[in-house]
C-alpha positions in Angstrom: 157.5 50.6 -43.4 158.0 50.1 -47.1 154.9 49.9 -49.4 154.9 47.9 -52.6 153.0 49.1 -55.6 152.0 47.1 -58.7 151.0 48.8 -62.0 149.3 46.6 -64.6 148.4 48.0 -68.0 147.3 47.2 -71.4 148.2 49.5 -74.3 147.6 49.3 -78.0 149.2 52.5 -79.2 151.5 53.4 -76.2 149.5 56.1 -74.3 148.4 53.8 -71.5 151.9 52.3 -71.2 153.4 55.8 -70.9 151.0 56.7 -68.1 151.7 53.4 -66.3 155.4 54.0 -66.6 155.0 57.6 -65.3 153.1 56.2 -62.3 155.7 53.5 -61.6 158.4 56.2 -61.7 156.5 58.7 -59.6 155.3 56.1 -56.9 158.0 53.6 -57.2 156.6 50.2 -58.1 156.6 47.3 -60.4 155.2 47.6 -64.0 153.5 44.6 -65.6 151.9 44.2 -69.0 148.4 42.7 -68.6 149.4 39.7 -70.8 152.1 38.9 -68.2 149.8 39.6 -65.2 147.3 37.1 -66.6 149.9 34.4 -66.3 150.5 35.0 -62.6 148.7 33.3 -59.8 146.8 35.3 -57.2 149.5 34.7 -54.6 151.9 36.6 -56.8 150.1 39.8 -55.8 150.0 39.1 -52.1 153.0 41.2 -51.2 151.6 44.4 -52.9 149.9 47.0 -50.8 148.4 48.8 -53.8 147.5 47.6 -57.3 146.6 49.9 -60.1 145.2 48.8 -63.5 145.4 51.0 -66.6 143.5 50.4 -69.8 142.4 52.5 -72.8 139.0 53.7 -73.7 137.1 52.2 -76.5 133.3 52.2 -77.1 132.8 53.9 -73.7 134.5 51.0 -71.8 137.9 50.5 -70.3 139.5 47.8 -72.4 140.2 44.5 -70.6 139.2 45.9 -67.2 137.2 42.7 -66.6 140.3 40.8 -65.6 141.2 43.4 -63.0 137.7 43.8 -61.6 137.4 40.0 -61.1 140.7 39.8 -59.3 139.9 42.9 -57.2 137.3 40.9 -55.4 140.2 39.1 -53.7 142.2 42.3 -53.1 139.8 44.4 -51.0 142.5 44.6 -48.3 144.7 46.6 -50.7 144.5 50.1 -52.1 143.1 49.6 -55.6 142.9 52.1 -58.5 142.0 51.9 -62.1 142.8 54.5 -64.8 141.7 54.9 -68.3 143.4 56.7 -71.1 141.5 58.1 -74.0 141.5 60.7 -76.7 138.9 63.0 -75.0 140.3 65.8 -73.0 140.0 65.6 -69.2 136.9 67.1 -67.8 134.7 66.4 -70.9 131.3 64.9 -70.2 132.2 61.7 -72.2 135.2 61.0 -69.9 133.1 61.6 -66.8 130.4 59.3 -68.0 133.0 56.6 -68.8 134.3 56.8 -65.3 130.9 56.7 -63.8 130.0 53.5 -65.7 133.3 51.8 -65.2 132.4 50.5 -61.7 129.4 49.2 -59.9 128.4 50.9 -56.7 129.8 48.0 -54.7 133.2 48.2 -56.6 133.4 52.0 -55.8 133.6 51.0 -52.2 137.1 49.6 -52.7 138.4 50.8 -56.1 138.9 54.4 -57.3 138.9 55.2 -61.0 140.6 58.0 -62.9 140.9 59.3 -66.4 144.0 60.5 -68.3 143.8 62.2 -71.7 146.0 60.6 -74.2 145.4 60.9 -77.9 145.1 58.9 -81.1 147.9 57.1 -82.9 146.4 55.6 -86.1 149.8 54.3 -87.1 150.0 52.0 -84.1 146.4 50.9 -84.0 145.4 47.4 -85.2 143.8 47.4 -88.6 140.3 46.6 -87.3 140.5 49.3 -84.7 141.8 51.8 -87.2 139.0 51.0 -89.7 136.4 51.2 -86.9 137.7 54.6 -85.7 137.8 56.0 -89.3 134.2 54.8 -89.9 133.1 56.3 -86.6 134.7 59.7 -87.3 133.3 59.7 -90.8 129.8 59.0 -89.5 129.8 61.6 -86.8 131.5 64.2 -88.8 128.3 64.4 -91.0 126.0 64.6 -88.0 123.6 67.5 -88.7 122.9 68.5 -85.1 126.5 68.3 -83.7 127.6 71.0 -81.3 130.7 73.1 -82.0 132.5 71.1 -79.3 131.5 67.9 -80.9 132.6 69.1 -84.4 136.0 70.1 -82.9 136.4 66.7 -81.3 135.5 64.9 -84.5 138.1 67.0 -86.5 140.7 66.2 -83.8 139.9 62.5 -84.1 140.4 62.4 -87.8 144.2 62.1 -87.5 146.8 61.2 -84.9 147.4 63.5 -82.0 148.9 63.5 -78.5 147.4 65.5 -75.6 148.9 63.3 -72.8 150.5 65.1 -69.9 152.3 63.7 -66.8 150.2 66.0 -64.6 147.2 63.7 -65.0 149.0 61.0 -62.9 149.1 63.2 -59.8 145.6 62.4 -58.5 146.3 58.7 -59.0 149.7 58.8 -57.3 148.2 60.8 -54.4 145.4 58.3 -54.0 147.8 55.3 -54.0 149.9 56.8 -51.3 146.9 57.9 -49.3 146.7 61.6 -50.1 143.5 63.4 -51.4 141.2 60.4 -51.5 138.2 62.8 -51.9 139.5 63.7 -55.4 138.9 60.3 -56.8 135.7 59.4 -58.6 
């Protein structure tokens, strides 16, 4: 029996698109930008056994995840996953908090959420996002009670960097094909 996978993503600077493409290559499936997915009717997704949404982290939220979460109500008979890409390394408390707050308890019953470290690309950010990030970095850089880890993170955030790695798709891929469900948040 063949299974059909749909990967939907939104990406501003390319990191989320890269992870979505890696997933579509790893667990063969169709790749769709969120703008195109929003134009599709619900019946378009009927033939898919699994649907995965990828968005980027901003202000401790997964950007544009509302669309997916609203549609997911109708897809409870499918394997559903959501991943977030951000500039914080995997395993950091901020990433764990983001994942915890991404779903309600009810949504956790039928959606699994994952985090993939990506990076910052100021050159590809929209002007408002770039200005907001620079202001944030400037403000927190001067924080008097910052820990060494926070200071290191703020310095890293001051310029573009890439800490993405294909290995972070493995738990998502395993979940989508039914392996290692206990590893998902």
